N, C-alpha and C positions, 0 to 999 in steps of 0.2 A: 824693831817694832815701832810703829808710828804712835804719835801721841793719842790719836783716836782709838787705836787698838788697845793701848795701855789703859785709857779711860774706860773702855768697854770691859776690859778684863778685870779692872779694879771693881767696877760696878757689879759684874757677875759674881766675882769671888766674894765680895762683901755681902751681897744679897743671899748667896748660897749658905753662908755660915751664921748670919745674924740679921736681925731686923734693924739694927742700929747702924747708921752710916758712919764711916770713919771721920774723925776730926780733921779739918784742914790744917795746913801749917799755920801756926798762930804766932802773933806777936806777943810781947810781954804784957800788953794791956788789953788783950782780947776779952770779949764777953759774949756768951751765947745770948741771943735776944729772942729767938723763936724756935719752937719745935712744932712740926706739923705731922699728924698721923692720918692715914687713910684707913678707915675702920669699916668692918663688916664681918659677916658670919663666915664667909668662905672666899678664898682667892678667886680671881677671875670674874667677879661680879661687876666689874667696872667701877665707876665712881660711886661709892656707897655713902660715905659720910666723912667729914673731916673733923678732927679734934685738934685744937691749938692751945699751946701754952706759950705765953709771951711776957716779956717785960715791957709793958705798954709805955711806961714813963721813961724809957731809956734815952729818948731824944728830947726830954723836957728842957726848956730854957726859960727861967723866970723872967728874963728880959724880953722874951718873945712868946706870948701865949700860943701862937700858932706854930711854934717851933717843933713841937712833937709831931703834929700831923705832916708838916713839911718833911721832917726827917724820915718818917715812915713812908711817905710817898717816894722819896729818893731810894730808900731801901727796897721797896717793892719794884721800882724801875730796874735797879741793879739785879734783883732776883729774876725778873722777866728776861733780861738779857742773858743771864747765866743759864736759865732753862732753855732758851732758844739755841744757845751755843751747844748745850748738851744734847738737845734733840738733833741738831745738825750733825754732831759727831757720831751719834748712835744710829741714825737713820739716814735716808737719802733726801730728807727734806732740806730745803734751803733755809739758812739761818734767818734771813730777812722775812721770808714767808712765815716761818715759825713764830717770829716775834710779832708780825702783823696779826696772825691768828690769835696769839695770846692776848694782845691788846684788844682786839675786837671782842673776844669772849669775856675778858675782864670787864669791859664797859657794858656789855649786854647783861652780865650777871649783876652788876651794880644797879642797872636800870638808869633811866635818864635823870631820876631825882636823887639817886644815891641812897634810896631807902633800903633797909634790910629786907631781903626777900623772905616771905613766910614759908 
């Protein structure tokens, strides 16, 4: 069985039995920093609403006031790469195209000023 097939099988098996994803292999000093839920009344409605729980101060650095935002930017970049890789493994989309689409949509959703959308 290929890695892709294993990943798809793990995803399908996990989603069939629970709404909670399995934990990844962890190191001794691991900490969960964010959970993200897609919420709505019924499955299949598309993107309905997101709910987030996070440890916003996890990247805080008293010596660098911008450290938290830089750390979160790096974490979001890592997440985008992981999502693109997962999409490429689960579908026939090219990983580079998936990442470009994620980046384009991310910037469009933020808007040019970075203001929160109403």
